[in-house]
N, C-alpha and C positions, 0 to 999 in steps of 0.2 A: 454437769458437775465434774469436778476434777476427781480422778481416781486416786487411791492411796495404796500403792503396792505394799506387799508384805515385806519386801527387802528394802534396805536403806537406799533411796534413789541416788544419793551421792556415791555410794559404793558401786551401784549398778553402772553408773556412767563414768566412774573413776575420776571425779572432780572434788575439790575441797568444798567445805560448807560455805565459804565466802566467795565462791566462783560467780562471776557475772554472767549475764544472759548470753553473750556471744561465746564465752568459754564453754558454757553448757551445750550450746548449739553445735559448736565445732566438735566437741567430744561425741555428741550423739551421731553426727554425720559420719565421723570416722568409724564408729562402731557398727553403724548400719551397713556401711560399705563392706565391712568384714563379715557381717552376719545378715545377708539379705533375707527377706521374708520367705523366698522360695525354698531356700535350703536350711534356714535356721528359724522356723516360725516361732518357737517358744522363746528363744533368746530375743528375737525381734519384738515380741510382745512385751517382755520385761523392759527392754530399752525404751519402747514407746511410752509405756506407763510412767517410767521414771522421768522421761523428758516432758510429758504433759504435766506432771505434778510440779516439776521445778520451773516450768514456763508460766504457770499460773501464780501470780504474786501472792494472792491470799492463801492458796493451798500450800505454797512453800512456807509462808509465815506460820501457818497452823502446824505444819510438820516440824518446823524448827522449834516451835513453842512446846510441843508435846513429846518429842523424841528425846530419849536419853535424859529425861528429867524425872526423878523419883517423885511421885505424888502420893498423898495420904488423904484419908477421910473422904469428904464430899468431892474434893477435886479429883481424887482417883476414880470415884464412881462416875463423875461427869466425863472424864477422859475415856473411861471404859465404855460408857454409853455412846459417846460420839464415835468412837472407833467402830463399835458394833453397827451403828447406824450407817456409817460410811461404807462398811463392808457390804451391808444389805443393798445400799444404793448402787454400788459397783456391780452387784449381781442382778440388777434390775428388779429387786424386791423393794420398790419404793414405799409401798403401803406398810410393809413390815418395819422398815427403817423409821418411818414417821411415827408408827405406833410405839416404838422404843423411846423416841424422843418425847412424845406426849406423856408416856408413863412417867418418865423422869421429871418432866415439868409439873406433873400433878403433885409431886412431893416437894419439888424445888422450883416454885414459880419465878424466883428471882435469877435463875440461871440464864443470863442473857445470851451467852455463847451458844447454848443448846437451842434457845429460841431462834437465834439468828440462823443457825444451821437448818432448823425446821423451815423457816421462812424462805431461805434460799432454795431448798428442795421444792417447796410448793410453787415458787416462781418458775423454777426450771421445768417442772412437770406441767405447767400451764394452768395453775390455779392462782392467778394474781389477786383476786379478792381475799382469799384466805391468807395469802402471804402478806398482804397489806395489814391485816389484823395483827399478825405476829410482830411485824416491824413496829407498829404503833404501840404495842405493849412494851417492847424494848425501850421505845422513846419515853414512855411513861416512867420507866424505871431510871433511864439514863438520858435525859433530854439533851445533854451536851455531847452525846456519842455521834460523831460525824459519820461513822460507818453505817449506823442504824438509819440516820437521815438519808444517806446515799441509797441504801437498800429500799427505803420507802419510796424514794423518787423513781427507782427502777420499776417498782410495782405500779405506781401511778402512771408511768409512761406506757407500761403494757396495757393499762386500762384506758389509754387515749386521753387521760387527764393531763395534757401536756403543760398547761400553765402552772398547775400545782406541782408537777414533777420538776419543772424548771426552778420553781421557788425552793423546793427541797434541795436540789443540786447546789443552788446558790448558798443556801444556809449551811450545807455540808462543807462547802468551800470556806465559809467564814469560820466554822468550828475547827476545820483542819487547814490553817493558813498556808501550810507548806505541802499539802497533799495534792497530787496531780489528778487522781481518778475523778474527783467531783468536777473538776474543770472540763475534763474530756466528756463526761456524761452530760454536763450542761451544754456543751457545744453540739453534741448529738441531738439533744432535745430541741435546741434552737434551730438546727438544720431541719429537723422534722417539722417544725412550725413555720418553715420557709423564711426564717430570719437568718439568711446565709451571712450577710455582712457582720451581724452580731456574733454569730458562731465563729467566724474567722477572727474577730477581735478577741474573743475569749481564749482561743488557742494561742494567739499572739501574746496575750498577757500571761498565759500559763508558762510560756518559755522563760519568763522573768522570775519564776518562783525561786526563792533562795534554796541553795543546797541541791538544785536539780542536777542530775547526772547528764553527761554529754549525750548518752544514748537516748535519754528521755527528750532532750532538746531536739535531737535529730528526728526522733519519732514524731514529735509535734510538727516539725517542718514538713515531713512527708504527709502527715494528715492534712495540713493546710493545703498543700499542693493538690492532693487528691480531691478535696472538697471543691477547690476552684475548678478543677477539670470536670468534675461531675456536674457543675452548674454553668458550664460554658465560659469560664473565665480563663481561657487558654493563655493569654498574654501574662496575666498575673501569676499563673501557675509556672510559666517558664522562668519568670524572675525568681520565684521561690526555689525552684529546682537549681537554678544557677547559683543561688546562695548556698544550697546544700553541697554543691560541688566545691565551693570555696571552703566550707567548713570541714569537708572531708577531701582534701586534695589527693592527687595521685600518689604522693609520697607518704601518705598516712599509713597507719597500721593496716596490713592487708586483711586481717580479721575484721577490723572495724569497717572497712570498705565492703566486705562480703556481708556483714551484718546489715549495713545500710541497704545493700541490694535486696536482702531479704525483706526489709521493711517496705521497700518500694513494690516488690512482688506481692506482698500481702495486701497492700492498698489496691494494686491492679486487680487482684482476685475479686475484691469487693466490687470494683467497677464492672468487671466482666459479669458478675452475678446480676448486676443491674442492667445488663445489656448495653453498656456504654463502652463499646470496643475501642473507639478512637481514643478516648480518654485513658483507658487502661494501657493501650500501646504506647501512649506518650510517656507513661511512667516506666514501662518496660524498656523503652529506648534508653532512658537514663540508667535503668538497672543494669543494662548490658555494659555501660561505661564503668560502673563500679565493680562489676564482676565479669570481666570478659572471658574468663576461662570456664564459665558455667555452660553446661550443655542445654539448659532449659530456660534460664533467665534472659529472655530477649523478646523482641517484637514477634507477635503472632499475626501474620497477615491472614485475612479472611480465607484466601485461597492461594496456594503455591503450586505452580506448574514447573516440573523439572524433568530433565532427562534421566534415564536410568543410569547413564554413565557418570552423572554427577554425584551419585550415592557412593558411600564407602563400600569396601568389600564385605564388611559385616552386615551392612544394610541389605545388600543384594542377596547374601546368603539367607538372611531372615525372610526376604520376600520369596525366595525359592521354596523355603520350608512352608510358608503360608500358602503359596500357590498349590503345592502338593496337597495340603490339608483342605483347601477350598476348591480343588479341581479347576485351578486357574491357569493350567499350562496351555501351550499352543495346540490348537486343533486344526482340522481341515478347514473349517469355516473361517478361522482366524486369517489364513493366508489366501483362501480362495477368493474372498471378496476383493482384497487389494489387487489380485491378479486380474479379475474381471474389469475393475476400474481402469487399470493400466492398459489393458488391451483395447478397451473401448476408446479411451482418450487417445491412445497412440494411433489407432485407425482414423479417428476423426481428425487428428492433426495432420496425418499424411494426406488425406483427401483434401483437406483445406489448402495445404500448400500446393498440391497439384492444381487445384482450381485457380489459385492465385496466378500460376504461370501459364495455364493452358486455356482458361475460359475466354471466349472471344468477345464477350459483350463489352461495351464501352463503360468506363468507370471515371467518375469525377475525383477530384482531390479529396472531397469529403468521404467518398466510398473507400478510398485507399486508407484514409485516417481511421475509419471504422474497422477496416480489415486489420490494420496494425494493432489496434487496441484488442480486437478479438483474438488475434494470433498471440499477443503477449499473455492474455489470460489463459488461452488454451494450452500453450507450452508450459506456463507455470503450473497449471493444474496437472499436466502430464508428469512433470518432474516431481510434483508433490506426491502423486500416486506411486511413482517409482520409489521415492524415498520411503514411503509407508511400507511398500513391499520389502525393501531391503531391511528396514528396521524389524519387520515381522520375521523375516528369515534369520535375522541376527539375534532376536530376543527369544528367550524360552517361554515367555509369558503370553497369555491370551488376554481375556478381559475378566477381571475379578476385583473384589474389594476386601479390605482387611482392617480391623480396628487396632490401631497402635495405642500404646498406653496414653498418649496425649492427642491423637489425631484419628480421623477417618481417612484412610488411604485408598485411592482408586488407581488401579494399574491397567493400562491398555498398551500392550506390546512393550515399547521402550519408553512410554510416557507415563509419568506418575503425577497424580494430583493429590495434594495434601489439604485436608480441611481440618484446621485446629478445632478441637472440641470446645474450647473456651468461648467460641462464637456461636455454638449451637443454641438456638432459641426455641425451636418448636419441632415436634415430630408427630406426623400423622400417618395412619395406615389406611390404605384403600384397596379393597379386593377388586380384581378385574375378572370379568366373565366374557366368554364368547359363545353366543347361542345358548346361554344358560349354563355353560360349563365353566368351572373355575380354571383360570389360566395362571395367574400370579397375583402377588400382593405388591403394590407400589408403596415404598417407604419414602414419603415426602418430608424433607427436612429443610429448615431455614438456618443458614449460617449467616448471621447478621442480616443483610438485606438480599442475600443470594439464595436461590432455590436449588436444591439437589434432590434428585429422585433416583432411588435404587429399585430395581426389579428383583424381587425375592420369590422363589417358588416355594409355596407353603406358608400358611398363615402362622403356624407356630414358629418356624425359623424367623419370620419377619418380626413377630412380637419379641422373640428372644434377642434379636439384633437391636430393636428399639430400646429394650430394657438395658442391654449392655451399653449402648451409647449414652443413655441418660445416667446410668451409674458411673460410667467413666468420666463424664463431665463433672459430676459432683465430686468425684475423687480428685480430678485435676484441680478444681478450684480449692478444694480443701488443702491439697499439698502445696499449691501455689500460695495460699494464705499463710501457711506455716513455713514457707521457704524450703520445702523438702522435695521439690520436684526432681532434683538431681539424684535423690536416693531411689527413685522409682526404676525398676528394672526395665531395660529396653529403650529408655529415652535417648540413649546415645546413637541410635540408628538415624534419627532425624534431628541433629543438633540445631540450636537456636541460630547459630551463625549461618547455617545453610538456608534456613527458612527466611532469615532476614534478607538474603539476596533476592528472594521472591518479590519483595516490595518494588523492585525495579524492573520486573518482567520475568520472562521465562529463564529458569536456571539451567545452564548448560555446563558440561564438563569443562575443566580448565583448558583454554586454548581452542575450544570449538567455536566455529564461526556461527553467527545467527543464521537461522534458516532462510531469512528473507534475502540474504546476500546471494545465495545460489538461485533463488526464485527470481530475484531482480536481474541477475545476469542472463538467465534463460529468457526472460521477457524481453530484455534488450536485444539479444541475438534474434529472437523472433521478429522484432520490429525491423531490424536490419535486413532480414531475409525478405520481408514484405516490401521494403523500400527497394531492394535489389530486383524484386520481381516486377516492380512498376515500370521500369524502362523497357525491357523486352516485351512486356505485356502490352504496353502502349503501342509499340511498333506492330505487334501482331494484331491488335485491335484495329489499328489504322488500316493495315492491309486487308483485314476482313471487311471492314466497312467500305473501303475503296473498291474491293472486288464486287460487293453487292451493288454499289453505285455505278460502276463501269458496265455491269451487265444489265442495267436498266436503261431503256431507250429515253425515258423522261430525264430532263436535265435537273429536276429538283433535288434528288439525292446527292448529285455531284456538288451543287451549290451548298447544300447542307453540310457536306463534308468539308468544304472550304471554310465555311463559317465556324464550324466547331473545331476543326483541326488545322488551323492555318499554319501552325508550326511543324506539321508533319513532313517527313521526307517525301511523301507521295503528293504533297500539295502542288508541286509544279506539273505533275501529270494531270491532276484534276483541273488546274487552271488552263492547261493546253486544250483539254476537251471543251471547257467552257468557251474559250476563244474560238475554237473551231465551230461550235454550234452557233455562236453569235456571228461569225463570218458568213455562215449560210443564211442567217436571218438578214444580214446586210445585203447579201446578193439578192434575196427575194425582194427586199425593199427597193433596191435599184431597178429591179425588173418591173415591179408594180408602180413605182413612182418614177417613171422614166422621164427623161429630159423634156419630152414633148408634152407631158401632161401638166395640168394646172396645179397639181399637188407636188410637183418636184421641189417646190420651195420648202416643203415640210421635212425634207431629208435631214437637215441639221437637228430638228427636234427629235426625230426618232433615233438618230445617231447618238444624241445625248442620252437618251433612255438606255440604249444598248451599252454605252460606256458606263453608265451607272450600274447596270447589271454586272459588268465585268469587274467593277471596282468594289461594289458592296456585296457581291455574291448573293444577290437577292433579285428575284424577278417580280417583286410585288411593287405596284404603284398605287398609292392611296389617293383617292379623290375625296376631298373634304368639302362639304357644303355647310357654311356657317350662316347663322341668322335665319334658320328655318325651324319649324316646329318638329318635334320628334315623330309625330304621326305623319309627316309629309313624306310621300313616296318618291318625290323627285330625285333625291340623292341616289336611290337604287337605280332609277331609270337613267340617270346621268352616267353611272358606272357602267350600265349595260351598253350605252352608246359608245363610251370610250373603249370598252373591251372590243366591240365590233370594229372600230377604226384601227386598233392595234393589230387585230388579227388580219385585217385587210392589208396593212402595210408590211407586217413582219412575218405573218404566219401564226398558226395556232400554237399555244403553250409556250410562247416566247415571253410574253408579259402577262401578268395577272393583275387585273384591276379589282380593287375592293374599296368599300367605304370605311370611314373611321369607326363605324359601329360594328363592322365585321371583325371576327377574330383573325389575326394574321396567321396563315398557314404556311407562308413562304419566308418566314424570318422578318427582320426589320425592313421597312420600305426602302426601295432604291431611290424613289423620288415621290414627291407629293404635289398634287395639283389642288390648290386651295381656292375655293370660290366663296367669297363673302357677299351675301345678298342683302340689299337694302331696298326699301319700298318708299317711294316719294309720292304722296297724294297730289293729284292735280285738281285745279279749280274747275268746278262745273261751268260749262258755257252754253247750256241749253241744247246741246247736241247729244249724239249717241257715242261720243268719243269715250275711250276708257277712262276710268276714274283714278288710276294709279300709274306710276312709272316704275318699272322694275330695273334695279341697278345691280350688275355683277362686277365685282372687282376680282380679277383672276391673277393669282401669283403662283410661282413654282418654287419648290425647295429641292435642291439636289440637281437642278438644271440651270446653272449660272448663265448660260448664253441665251436663254429665252426671256424676252421682255414681258413685263406684266401687261394686262389688258384692263380696259374699263369699258363695259358694255351696257347698253340701255335698250329698253323696249317698253312699249305700252301694253297694259293689260287691264282686264276688268277687275282683277283682285290680285293679292299677293300669291295665291295658289294657282293662278291661271296657267295651265300646261302649255297653251299655245304661245304665250309670251316666253316661257322658259325655252320652248323649242326654237323660237326665233332668236333668242340670245345664243343658244348653242350653235345654230347655223352661222350666226355672225362670228362666233368664236372660231368655228371651223374655217370659215373663209379668211379670217384675219391671219390664221396660222397656216393656211393652204393645206389643210388636212384632207385625207380621203373623204370624198363626199362634197367638196367645195364646188359651188356652182350648181348644185342640184337641190331639189326640195323633197327628197325622199324622207320618209319618217325616220328620225334619229332617236327620239325618246320613247317611241312605242306607247304613246298615250292611248287611253281607252278608245278614243274616237278614231285613231289611226290604225289600231290593231286589226280592226275589221277590214281595212283596205289592204294592209301588207303585214302578214304574220311573220315574215322572215326577212332578213336583210337582202 
């Protein structure tokens, strides 16, 4: 219900009786700035009562109709009764006020104005059935009264009888063809019935009413845009708001533009109350264009992170005062933890770079890439810890929170986080215990879709904080709805223009570089240091590995060094050692395969093998036998025979023979002896001759001067070891290998192992 102050509201605000809404609002704001509630509470109360009365169209009309007009007889009694009832309503004595009205109606049942006032109070106090009865009695007396029809519709809508309410609103519009309120009420009802397109059409038609004021047209446009945003019609709302900017251009009356901004902020408040933050901010973005000088009418991001240096001097002084009040100053713990982190990260960084330069183990390019990434992250983390420590020493604050008139503010050293209360949707309290002992209360809040948790020591302080936040949010929405946020004390500390910068990221002081610039440069320098360490480390690692290989009698580590580090500066020394060892093997070969022996013709074959070792830096020779079953043991026996021949010709540990099934322990093969076996069945001739003919096709890979062979032998089956041994002896004799001309066991078959267990 609208209040009715004892003093003349026009006199209180200092405006003429024909002043329009924006003139009244401007006068109110000017007087509130001169008489803030903190220092002039009584004056502020009178100003607010006067503004609320003149802002309510019906209350203002009633005041204008009864003030300064001499009344007589029943009319005077009626005015006196209504004035007394309103005074009781303002004093929250609603039952007494209604009793005064009912007493007057008992003697004057046709006093429709008194009955309407009674119905409005019943509706306001939450008694819609009783209010409906009063409005229906008024309609019995005055069936053409559009206001009574409108009030009946409000009562029906409160009772969720929406179709009947919509019909009453439509009828009220017909009875008052130039009245705006029934059209707006009908749009509200249709929207509640989820008939949004029809509601938008009603608002569009309402803008065409004859004699409508410009501000009413603008208000309807704002209402249509807000409805579109509420129901996800963002593109249509943008076009509607574009039209609003055309209707109120930049060169229009500044007061009209500020009034339009107030209408937008009121619509945004309703959307915030419905937890439609994005839609509300879309209106506030336009609101900021209409009133750029406002400290509060602007976009409210869900969260704003900003540096302390970005705040004004007044805001920093306010935070200092709040820090003293909330014990939020810097403490030993505030800077001790950053020091510990910095020292730990600094030591880790130092040891890491020392390891990069001095560790002797070999590293691949992938290892260096991983080290570069790790170094970048480690150095960036160290710089970050150093910056936190510097900010800690530079800032007088520790860790605390404070409730701003419009926001929840968290302060950590020089970092400030602002949570606008318009986005607050839920608050929950949860007590925490440790071993059955109370420790703190967690205040869990939801700002739009983000979760914020505050630790508060003490259940009562936590409940008080929760109540304060809820009350502040209600007040913020109320003031935003009235366009009065600018009048709230303290809002200038966090102006809308500063918060709007938070939509694009962290807010820093003017001219300050983003933190990622320094972190990125540090990471780049760390990568360059790792790259610079790679070259000397590679040389040191080469020297370390070569030293180990050089001090080993076996030639294998030297060959591995040449394979893995062929581009090293020490490769010529390793190659010289290999050549020296191979020269000794050649000397042994010439001694064992002398000119007078039958195996002297095999010198080119073994020389080719030694050349392959020098060229490939591998002493592995693979013997492949193709065309045999996996379970056949002859490939391994064949490898054993070849190993024995190589040792006889060159000496031990010069060549290593293995089969294709064995894992290569000596790098890639220097040469390959490939044996492809085929079995040709023979026709039976009634004798004891073998039933098959065994064929071996022998080829080499890596030994270009050795001609291929085609060997045959007869056997009783494809797995006959005697036939395989005969083929090997033929192979040895054809190549004049050690053992040619003899028939000693070469394959070590089971039958021959009993005769000769060693070469």
